[in-house]
Backbone atoms as SQL, in Angstrom:
CREATE TABLE atoms (id INTEGER PRIMARY KEY, chain TEXT, resi INTEGER, resn TEXT, atom TEXT, x REAL, y REAL, z REAL);
INSERT INTO atoms VALUES
  (1, 'A', 1, 'MET', 'N', -29.702, 41.386, 7.173),
  (2, 'A', 1, 'MET', 'CA', -28.487, 41.087, 6.835),
  (3, 'A', 1, 'MET', 'C', -27.943, 39.678, 7.634),
  (4, 'A', 2, 'SER', 'N', -28.363, 39.376, 8.275),
  (5, 'A', 2, 'SER', 'CA', -27.410, 37.407, 9.015),
  (6, 'A', 2, 'SER', 'C', -28.093, 36.631, 8.088),
  (7, 'A', 3, 'SER', 'N', -29.560, 36.770, 7.538),
  (8, 'A', 3, 'SER', 'CA', -30.096, 35.782, 6.404),
  (9, 'A', 3, 'SER', 'C', -29.626, 36.054, 5.401),
  (10, 'A', 4, 'ILE', 'N', -28.596, 36.758, 4.585),
  (11, 'A', 4, 'ILE', 'CA', -28.071, 37.646, 3.640),
  (12, 'A', 4, 'ILE', 'C', -26.411, 36.966, 3.421),
  (13, 'A', 5, 'ARG', 'N', -25.764, 36.668, 4.107),
  (14, 'A', 5, 'ARG', 'CA', -24.809, 36.002, 5.085),
  (15, 'A', 5, 'ARG', 'C', -25.518, 34.945, 4.808),
  (16, 'A', 6, 'TYR', 'N', -26.166, 33.956, 5.399),
  (17, 'A', 6, 'TYR', 'CA', -26.078, 32.541, 5.804),
  (18, 'A', 6, 'TYR', 'C', -26.433, 32.282, 4.733),
  (19, 'A', 7, 'ARG', 'N', -27.318, 32.800, 3.694),
  (20, 'A', 7, 'ARG', 'CA', -27.665, 32.268, 2.277),
  (21, 'A', 7, 'ARG', 'C', -26.301, 31.809, 1.482),
  (22, 'A', 8, 'LEU', 'N', -25.411, 33.095, 1.460),
  (23, 'A', 8, 'LEU', 'CA', -24.177, 33.285, 0.845),
  (24, 'A', 8, 'LEU', 'C', -23.470, 32.561, 1.263),
  (25, 'A', 9, 'GLY', 'N', -23.288, 31.818, 2.436),
  (26, 'A', 9, 'GLY', 'CA', -22.708, 31.108, 2.950),
  (27, 'A', 9, 'GLY', 'C', -23.170, 29.960, 2.557),
  (28, 'A', 10, 'LEU', 'N', -23.818, 29.439, 2.519),
  (29, 'A', 10, 'LEU', 'CA', -24.769, 27.972, 2.060),
  (30, 'A', 10, 'LEU', 'C', -23.828, 27.925, 0.356),
  (31, 'A', 11, 'LEU', 'N', -23.964, 29.090, -0.062),
  (32, 'A', 11, 'LEU', 'CA', -24.308, 29.108, -1.601),
  (33, 'A', 11, 'LEU', 'C', -23.131, 28.301, -1.889),
  (34, 'A', 12, 'VAL', 'N', -21.818, 29.735, -1.281),
  (35, 'A', 12, 'VAL', 'CA', -20.552, 29.067, -1.048),
  (36, 'A', 12, 'VAL', 'C', -19.558, 27.501, -1.025),
  (37, 'A', 13, 'MET', 'N', -20.261, 27.154, -0.235),
  (38, 'A', 13, 'MET', 'CA', -20.217, 25.680, 0.132),
  (39, 'A', 13, 'MET', 'C', -20.557, 24.808, -0.139),
  (40, 'A', 14, 'ALA', 'N', -21.998, 25.067, -0.709),
  (41, 'A', 14, 'ALA', 'CA', -21.930, 23.885, -2.422),
  (42, 'A', 14, 'ALA', 'C', -21.777, 24.159, -3.113),
  (43, 'A', 15, 'CYS', 'N', -20.831, 25.177, -3.634),
  (44, 'A', 15, 'CYS', 'CA', -20.150, 25.522, -4.513),
  (45, 'A', 15, 'CYS', 'C', -18.777, 24.974, -4.749),
  (46, 'A', 16, 'VAL', 'N', -18.100, 24.894, -3.416),
  (47, 'A', 16, 'VAL', 'CA', -17.097, 24.621, -2.923),
  (48, 'A', 16, 'VAL', 'C', -16.992, 22.304, -2.803),
  (49, 'A', 17, 'ALA', 'N', -18.207, 21.967, -2.379),
  (50, 'A', 17, 'ALA', 'CA', -18.681, 20.988, -2.339),
  (51, 'A', 17, 'ALA', 'C', -18.934, 19.993, -3.991),
  (52, 'A', 18, 'LEU', 'N', -19.157, 21.260, -4.539),
  (53, 'A', 18, 'LEU', 'CA', -19.489, 20.264, -5.736),
  (54, 'A', 18, 'LEU', 'C', -18.009, 20.730, -6.493),
  (55, 'A', 19, 'GLY', 'N', -17.985, 21.544, -6.199),
  (56, 'A', 19, 'GLY', 'CA', -16.394, 21.642, -7.124),
  (57, 'A', 19, 'GLY', 'C', -15.126, 20.206, -6.722),
  (58, 'A', 20, 'ALA', 'N', -15.688, 20.033, -5.506),
  (59, 'A', 20, 'ALA', 'CA', -14.518, 18.665, -5.310),
  (60, 'A', 20, 'ALA', 'C', -14.658, 17.722, -5.438),
  (61, 'A', 21, 'CYS', 'N', -16.329, 17.603, -5.538),
  (62, 'A', 21, 'CYS', 'CA', -17.130, 16.155, -5.611),
  (63, 'A', 21, 'CYS', 'C', -17.195, 15.833, -7.790),
  (64, 'A', 22, 'SER', 'N', -16.598, 16.942, -7.745),
  (65, 'A', 22, 'SER', 'CA', -17.113, 16.593, -10.205),
  (66, 'A', 22, 'SER', 'C', -16.025, 15.528, -10.321),
  (67, 'A', 23, 'ARG', 'N', -15.090, 15.184, -10.324),
  (68, 'A', 23, 'ARG', 'CA', -13.802, 14.797, -10.407),
  (69, 'A', 23, 'ARG', 'C', -13.609, 13.342, -9.981),
  (70, 'A', 24, 'PRO', 'N', -13.386, 12.180, -10.727),
  (71, 'A', 24, 'PRO', 'CA', -13.159, 11.519, -8.980),
  (72, 'A', 24, 'PRO', 'C', -11.360, 11.738, -9.248),
  (73, 'A', 25, 'PRO', 'N', -10.764, 11.263, -8.454),
  (74, 'A', 25, 'PRO', 'CA', -9.261, 11.908, -7.942),
  (75, 'A', 25, 'PRO', 'C', -8.720, 10.540, -8.768),
  (76, 'A', 26, 'GLU', 'N', -6.984, 11.599, -9.115),
  (77, 'A', 26, 'GLU', 'CA', -6.426, 10.191, -10.079),
  (78, 'A', 26, 'GLU', 'C', -5.247, 9.545, -9.465),
  (79, 'A', 27, 'ARG', 'N', -4.849, 8.419, -10.046),
  (80, 'A', 27, 'ARG', 'CA', -4.188, 7.292, -8.774),
  (81, 'A', 27, 'ARG', 'C', -3.382, 7.558, -9.190),
  (82, 'A', 28, 'ALA', 'N', -2.953, 8.028, -7.097),
  (83, 'A', 28, 'ALA', 'CA', -1.558, 7.646, -7.634),
  (84, 'A', 28, 'ALA', 'C', -0.149, 6.896, -7.697),
  (85, 'A', 29, 'ALA', 'N', 0.827, 7.695, -8.545),
  (86, 'A', 29, 'ALA', 'CA', 1.446, 6.395, -9.048),
  (87, 'A', 29, 'ALA', 'C', 1.963, 5.551, -7.914),
  (88, 'A', 30, 'GLN', 'N', 2.826, 4.137, -8.595),
  (89, 'A', 30, 'GLN', 'CA', 3.169, 3.311, -6.948),
  (90, 'A', 30, 'GLN', 'C', 4.500, 3.229, -7.055),
  (91, 'A', 31, 'LYS', 'N', 4.738, 3.536, -6.007),
  (92, 'A', 31, 'LYS', 'CA', 5.681, 3.275, -5.004),
  (93, 'A', 31, 'LYS', 'C', 7.354, 2.745, -5.304),
  (94, 'A', 32, 'PHE', 'N', 6.282, 1.635, -4.569),
  (95, 'A', 32, 'PHE', 'CA', 7.022, 0.138, -3.572),
  (96, 'A', 32, 'PHE', 'C', 7.243, 0.048, -5.498),
  (97, 'A', 33, 'THR', 'N', 8.655, -0.510, -5.261),
  (98, 'A', 33, 'THR', 'CA', 9.915, -0.841, -5.991),
  (99, 'A', 33, 'THR', 'C', 10.248, -2.156, -5.965),
  (100, 'A', 34, 'GLY', 'N', 10.318, -2.525, -4.903),
  (101, 'A', 34, 'GLY', 'CA', 10.985, -3.360, -4.811),
  (102, 'A', 34, 'GLY', 'C', 10.306, -4.821, -4.287),
  (103, 'A', 35, 'ARG', 'N', 10.765, -4.943, -3.471),
  (104, 'A', 35, 'ARG', 'CA', 10.355, -7.127, -2.889),
  (105, 'A', 35, 'ARG', 'C', 9.486, -7.076, -1.491),
  (106, 'A', 36, 'LEU', 'N', 8.929, -7.606, -0.786),
  (107, 'A', 36, 'LEU', 'CA', 8.344, -7.602, 0.847),
  (108, 'A', 36, 'LEU', 'C', 8.232, -9.180, 0.997),
  (109, 'A', 37, 'ILE', 'N', 8.494, -9.639, 1.868),
  (110, 'A', 37, 'ILE', 'CA', 8.978, -11.032, 2.408),
  (111, 'A', 37, 'ILE', 'C', 8.068, -10.952, 3.849),
  (112, 'A', 38, 'PHE', 'N', 7.315, -11.850, 4.262),
  (113, 'A', 38, 'PHE', 'CA', 6.460, -11.489, 5.123),
  (114, 'A', 38, 'PHE', 'C', 5.314, -12.717, 5.620),
  (115, 'A', 39, 'LEU', 'N', 5.244, -12.862, 7.269),
  (116, 'A', 39, 'LEU', 'CA', 4.516, -13.989, 6.959),
  (117, 'A', 39, 'LEU', 'C', 3.403, -13.867, 7.154),
  (118, 'A', 40, 'SER', 'N', 2.439, -15.023, 6.882),
  (119, 'A', 40, 'SER', 'CA', 1.098, -14.726, 6.028),
  (120, 'A', 40, 'SER', 'C', -0.276, -15.601, 6.715),
  (121, 'A', 41, 'GLY', 'N', -0.550, -15.915, 7.711),
  (122, 'A', 41, 'GLY', 'CA', -1.194, -17.398, 7.835),
  (123, 'A', 41, 'GLY', 'C', -1.793, -16.724, 9.578),
  (124, 'A', 42, 'ALA', 'N', -2.704, -17.398, 10.027),
  (125, 'A', 42, 'ALA', 'CA', -3.471, -16.864, 11.638),
  (126, 'A', 42, 'ALA', 'C', -2.780, -18.015, 12.596),
  (127, 'A', 43, 'ASN', 'N', -2.166, -19.031, 12.156),
  (128, 'A', 43, 'ASN', 'CA', -1.496, -19.896, 13.124),
  (129, 'A', 43, 'ASN', 'C', -0.398, -19.552, 13.235),
  (130, 'A', 44, 'ALA', 'N', -0.347, -19.465, 14.864),
  (131, 'A', 44, 'ALA', 'CA', 1.425, -19.017, 15.011),
  (132, 'A', 44, 'ALA', 'C', 2.228, -19.834, 15.031),
  (133, 'A', 45, 'THR', 'N', 1.743, -21.645, 14.676),
  (134, 'A', 45, 'THR', 'CA', 3.223, -21.953, 14.873),
  (135, 'A', 45, 'THR', 'C', 2.762, -22.854, 13.294),
  (136, 'A', 46, 'SER', 'N', 2.024, -22.252, 12.117),
  (137, 'A', 46, 'SER', 'CA', 2.158, -23.095, 10.597),
  (138, 'A', 46, 'SER', 'C', 1.596, -21.832, 10.048),
  (139, 'A', 47, 'ARG', 'N', 2.866, -21.385, 9.598),
  (140, 'A', 47, 'ARG', 'CA', 2.332, -19.347, 8.795),
  (141, 'A', 47, 'ARG', 'C', 2.979, -20.034, 7.411),
  (142, 'A', 48, 'ASP', 'N', 2.838, -18.993, 5.909),
  (143, 'A', 48, 'ASP', 'CA', 3.691, -19.177, 4.894),
  (144, 'A', 48, 'ASP', 'C', 4.267, -17.937, 5.157),
  (145, 'A', 49, 'LEU', 'N', 5.318, -18.391, 4.493),
  (146, 'A', 49, 'LEU', 'CA', 6.036, -17.155, 3.806),
  (147, 'A', 49, 'LEU', 'C', 5.650, -16.365, 2.731),
  (148, 'A', 50, 'VAL', 'N', 5.825, -15.815, 2.735),
  (149, 'A', 50, 'VAL', 'CA', 5.636, -14.778, 1.510),
  (150, 'A', 50, 'VAL', 'C', 5.661, -13.621, 0.647),
  (151, 'A', 51, 'GLU', 'N', 5.706, -13.866, -1.110),
  (152, 'A', 51, 'GLU', 'CA', 6.317, -12.747, -1.518),
  (153, 'A', 51, 'GLU', 'C', 5.862, -11.630, -1.593),
  (154, 'A', 52, 'LEU', 'N', 5.717, -10.556, -1.728),
  (155, 'A', 52, 'LEU', 'CA', 5.049, -9.257, -2.340),
  (156, 'A', 52, 'LEU', 'C', 5.661, -8.946, -3.606),
  (157, 'A', 53, 'THR', 'N', 5.234, -8.536, -4.353),
  (158, 'A', 53, 'THR', 'CA', 6.485, -7.763, -5.487),
  (159, 'A', 53, 'THR', 'C', 5.574, -7.865, -6.227),
  (160, 'A', 54, 'PRO', 'N', 5.638, -6.174, -6.889),
  (161, 'A', 54, 'PRO', 'CA', 4.921, -5.282, -8.282),
  (162, 'A', 54, 'PRO', 'C', 4.825, -5.934, -9.507),
  (163, 'A', 55, 'SER', 'N', 3.166, -5.708, -10.273),
  (164, 'A', 55, 'SER', 'CA', 3.745, -7.389, -11.488),
  (165, 'A', 55, 'SER', 'C', 4.555, -5.462, -12.655),
  (166, 'A', 56, 'GLN', 'N', 4.632, -6.396, -14.039),
  (167, 'A', 56, 'GLN', 'CA', 5.503, -5.492, -14.936),
  (168, 'A', 56, 'GLN', 'C', 4.757, -4.572, -15.313),
  (169, 'A', 57, 'ASP', 'N', 3.260, -4.444, -14.800),
  (170, 'A', 57, 'ASP', 'CA', 3.092, -3.396, -15.528),
  (171, 'A', 57, 'ASP', 'C', 2.865, -2.252, -14.837),
  (172, 'A', 58, 'GLY', 'N', 3.236, -2.413, -13.453),
  (173, 'A', 58, 'GLY', 'CA', 2.726, -1.613, -11.753),
  (174, 'A', 58, 'GLY', 'C', 1.227, -1.290, -11.519),
  (175, 'A', 59, 'SER', 'N', 0.471, -2.326, -12.191),
  (176, 'A', 59, 'SER', 'CA', -0.647, -1.724, -11.783),
  (177, 'A', 59, 'SER', 'C', -1.041, -2.584, -10.497),
  (178, 'A', 60, 'THR', 'N', -0.309, -4.327, -10.196),
  (179, 'A', 60, 'THR', 'CA', -1.189, -4.911, -9.041),
  (180, 'A', 60, 'THR', 'C', 0.516, -5.529, -8.157),
  (181, 'A', 61, 'TYR', 'N', -0.368, -6.361, -7.499),
  (182, 'A', 61, 'TYR', 'CA', 0.526, -6.131, -7.031),
  (183, 'A', 61, 'TYR', 'C', 1.052, -8.294, -6.938),
  (184, 'A', 62, 'ASN', 'N', 2.305, -8.853, -7.285),
  (185, 'A', 62, 'ASN', 'CA', 1.704, -10.276, -7.324),
  (186, 'A', 62, 'ASN', 'C', 2.266, -11.194, -5.523),
  (187, 'A', 63, 'LEU', 'N', 1.761, -11.834, -5.703),
  (188, 'A', 63, 'LEU', 'CA', 1.340, -12.975, -4.146),
  (189, 'A', 63, 'LEU', 'C', 1.759, -14.035, -4.242),
  (190, 'A', 64, 'LYS', 'N', 3.777, -14.577, -3.596),
  (191, 'A', 64, 'LYS', 'CA', 4.184, -15.923, -5.000),
  (192, 'A', 64, 'LYS', 'C', 4.593, -16.354, -2.857),
  (193, 'A', 65, 'THR', 'N', 3.979, -17.633, -2.316),
  (194, 'A', 65, 'THR', 'CA', 4.563, -18.025, -1.029),
  (195, 'A', 65, 'THR', 'C', 6.075, -19.281, -1.671),
  (196, 'A', 66, 'ILE', 'N', 6.742, -18.532, 0.273),
  (197, 'A', 66, 'ILE', 'CA', 8.004, -19.497, -0.717),
  (198, 'A', 66, 'ILE', 'C', 8.553, -20.464, -0.042),
  (199, 'A', 67, 'ALA', 'N', 7.780, -20.577, 1.104),
  (200, 'A', 67, 'ALA', 'CA', 7.152, -21.890, 1.729),
  (201, 'A', 67, 'ALA', 'C', 6.054, -21.381, 3.037),
  (202, 'A', 68, 'THR', 'N', 5.818, -22.859, 3.344),
  (203, 'A', 68, 'THR', 'CA', 4.898, -22.975, 3.954),
  (204, 'A', 68, 'THR', 'C', 5.470, -23.669, 5.760),
  (205, 'A', 69, 'GLY', 'N', 4.262, -23.385, 6.548),
  (206, 'A', 69, 'GLY', 'CA', 4.796, -23.988, 7.676),
  (207, 'A', 69, 'GLY', 'C', 6.005, -23.026, 8.585),
  (208, 'A', 70, 'VAL', 'N', 5.938, -22.335, 8.120),
  (209, 'A', 70, 'VAL', 'CA', 6.594, -21.187, 8.961),
  (210, 'A', 70, 'VAL', 'C', 6.263, -21.197, 10.488),
  (211, 'A', 71, 'SER', 'N', 7.332, -20.888, 11.230),
  (212, 'A', 71, 'SER', 'CA', 6.833, -20.760, 12.788),
  (213, 'A', 71, 'SER', 'C', 7.599, -19.246, 12.700),
  (214, 'A', 72, 'GLU', 'N', 8.438, -19.419, 12.029),
  (215, 'A', 72, 'GLU', 'CA', 9.595, -17.592, 12.657),
  (216, 'A', 72, 'GLU', 'C', 10.380, -17.484, 11.433),
  (217, 'A', 73, 'ALA', 'N', 10.501, -15.979, 10.763),
  (218, 'A', 73, 'ALA', 'CA', 11.625, -15.609, 10.355),
  (219, 'A', 73, 'ALA', 'C', 12.629, -14.308, 11.344),
  (220, 'A', 74, 'ALA', 'N', 13.129, -13.955, 10.526),
  (221, 'A', 74, 'ALA', 'CA', 14.337, -13.522, 11.203),
  (222, 'A', 74, 'ALA', 'C', 15.354, -12.594, 10.176),
  (223, 'A', 75, 'ALA', 'N', 15.927, -11.461, 9.398),
  (224, 'A', 75, 'ALA', 'CA', 16.997, -10.987, 8.642),
  (225, 'A', 75, 'ALA', 'C', 17.684, -10.851, 8.836),
  (226, 'A', 76, 'PHE', 'N', 18.821, -10.785, 8.473),
  (227, 'A', 76, 'PHE', 'CA', 20.129, -11.110, 8.622),
  (228, 'A', 76, 'PHE', 'C', 20.652, -9.967, 8.336),
  (229, 'A', 77, 'PRO', 'N', 21.172, -8.964, 8.904),
  (230, 'A', 77, 'PRO', 'CA', 21.812, -7.485, 8.495),
  (231, 'A', 77, 'PRO', 'C', 23.314, -7.945, 7.530),
  (232, 'A', 78, 'ALA', 'N', 23.984, -8.306, 8.220),
  (233, 'A', 78, 'ALA', 'CA', 24.991, -8.978, 7.964),
  (234, 'A', 78, 'ALA', 'C', 24.511, -9.557, 6.396),
  (235, 'A', 79, 'GLN', 'N', 23.970, -10.075, 6.222),
  (236, 'A', 79, 'GLN', 'CA', 24.152, -11.597, 4.842),
  (237, 'A', 79, 'GLN', 'C', 23.081, -10.602, 3.403),
  (238, 'A', 80, 'TRP', 'N', 22.244, -9.385, 3.851),
  (239, 'A', 80, 'TRP', 'CA', 21.722, -8.458, 3.133),
  (240, 'A', 80, 'TRP', 'C', 22.745, -7.750, 2.093),
  (241, 'A', 81, 'ASP', 'N', 22.334, -7.144, 0.996),
  (242, 'A', 81, 'ASP', 'CA', 23.205, -6.704, -0.311),
  (243, 'A', 81, 'ASP', 'C', 22.186, -5.982, -0.863),
  (244, 'A', 82, 'PRO', 'N', 22.321, -4.314, -0.382),
  (245, 'A', 82, 'PRO', 'CA', 21.444, -3.462, -0.525),
  (246, 'A', 82, 'PRO', 'C', 21.836, -3.080, -1.979),
  (247, 'A', 83, 'LYS', 'N', 22.957, -3.043, -2.416),
  (248, 'A', 83, 'LYS', 'CA', 22.635, -2.962, -4.272),
  (249, 'A', 83, 'LYS', 'C', 21.661, -4.028, -4.671),
  (250, 'A', 84, 'LEU', 'N', 21.823, -5.245, -4.467),
  (251, 'A', 84, 'LEU', 'CA', 21.332, -6.404, -5.472),
  (252, 'A', 84, 'LEU', 'C', 19.735, -6.564, -4.514),
  (253, 'A', 85, 'GLY', 'N', 19.486, -5.074, -2.821),
  (254, 'A', 85, 'GLY', 'CA', 18.097, -5.605, -2.213),
  (255, 'A', 85, 'GLY', 'C', 17.593, -7.356, -1.825),
  (256, 'A', 86, 'ILE', 'N', 18.656, -7.684, -1.437),
  (257, 'A', 86, 'ILE', 'CA', 17.705, -9.369, -1.160),
  (258, 'A', 86, 'ILE', 'C', 18.855, -10.086, -0.516),
  (259, 'A', 87, 'HIS', 'N', 19.244, -11.241, 0.069),
  (260, 'A', 87, 'HIS', 'CA', 20.316, -11.805, 1.345),
  (261, 'A', 87, 'HIS', 'C', 21.031, -12.885, 0.492),
  (262, 'A', 88, 'VAL', 'N', 21.518, -12.535, 1.254),
  (263, 'A', 88, 'VAL', 'CA', 22.820, -13.227, 0.202),
  (264, 'A', 88, 'VAL', 'C', 23.737, -14.926, 0.925),
  (265, 'A', 89, 'THR', 'N', 23.832, -15.364, 0.638),
  (266, 'A', 89, 'THR', 'CA', 24.424, -16.835, 1.204),
  (267, 'A', 89, 'THR', 'C', 25.447, -17.312, 0.963);
């Protein structure tokens, strides 16, 4: 009786594993639609200010260096325009 349960359990697990691995997972839709500005680089005194934006077709991202040689950057919430999604000067 124990042997039958063991074999049945193995059969169920094999069917579950086969069903889970039978097709590649679907790619999730891109959720990031704005822009992200961050400091990039290993040197603490001279980093790049980089902007990350999604491409037009949404399949990849664009990376653009805004400024080089930046040591620190801070956001000013009083100058942030939530409707435009940018800093206003």
